N, C-alpha and C positions, 0 to 999 in steps of 0.2 A: 456615470455614463447610466447606469440600469437603472434610477430612479429617474432620470427625464425620459428615456424609453418607455415608464411605468407611467409615467405621469400624462406622456402624449397618448398612448392606449386610451386609458382613463378616460380622458380628453375623446377623444371621437368616438367611441362608445356612450357618450351620453350626450354627445351631439347629434350622432348620427339618427338619421327620421328615418322609425321604420315604417313599412309597409302594412294597412291596413288590410285585412281579410276577410270576404265574406261566409268563407269556406266550399264555396262552387264558381267555376267561371264561369257565370253565362253568356249568351252571343245576344249582344246588346244590338237594338235596333240601332239605323244608321238614319239621322236626319240631318240636314243643306243648313239646320242653324244651332248646332250643337257647336259649344265653345268651350275650351280647355278650361277649368276653373281651378280654386281649389279646391281638396274634399275636404265634406264635412268630418264631423271626427267620428259620425255612426253609420256604418253601411249596414244595408239589411240590402239582401238579392233574396231575389223570387226567381225561380229554376223552371225550367217546360213544364213541366211535371207540375206548378203552380204551390210545388216547396217553398216556403219562405225559412231562408238561413240567418244567421246573425252570430257574431262570434264564434266560425266554423260547424255549427252545429244548429239542427233545424228548429224551428221554435213555431207553435203554433197562432192562428191572428189573435185571439186572445190574449194572447203573451207579450203583445207587441205593443199595448196601450202600457203597458203594467211596467214593461222594460223601460221604456219614453219616458217614464214617469222619476223611475229611477235615476237614469240620468238628466233629467229636466233639473232634479234638487239636487245632483252634486254638480252640475254645470248647465247655469241660464241659461247661457252661450249657447246651448247646442245648436247642431247640425245636422243634418239627416243626409244622406242621399243614399237614392233606392236605386239598386241596381238592378233590372227587370231582366229577362231574358225575350226575345221578341214576340216568344211562341208564348210567355204569362198571360191569363188573363188578364185583363183590360182592367174588370169588376176585383177583381183581388189588386191590383196595385191602387185602386182608388179606392177601396177597403183601410190599404193600409195606411193610405195616407192619413184618412179621417181619424184613421186610433193615433197619430203619430198628434195629429193636431188636438184632439181630445187630453192628449197627454200635456201639452202648454207649449209644447217645438212648433213654432212657424214658418224656422227656415226649411225646408223641402225640396231639395234638387231628384231630376232623373238624371238616371248616366246614359247618356247615346254616344253614339261613334261618328266621328263626323265623318261627311261623305264625300 
């Protein structure tokens, strides 16, 4: 009996979907055209003070391209979701998108709340 419970426990641990986190919880802008989509496998957050976060740690803009190149080499089908605060600089978000594209990743989404 105990072995069945142990096997079931292992099954649920392995099949559980883990939530990916960026390290901050930005106040995303609202958009009428926002649609619920499957999350990409890479999340980048931009705080209201224009700090960039990835894997729960702040990073510099120059590091975005390097980290994306590593992710792209590991998984050529990588996709990125940018979770930017509504007070974050639009120019910085565009710079981040440029760095991601330069790394070879073309699947980029911006996160927004539904109105």
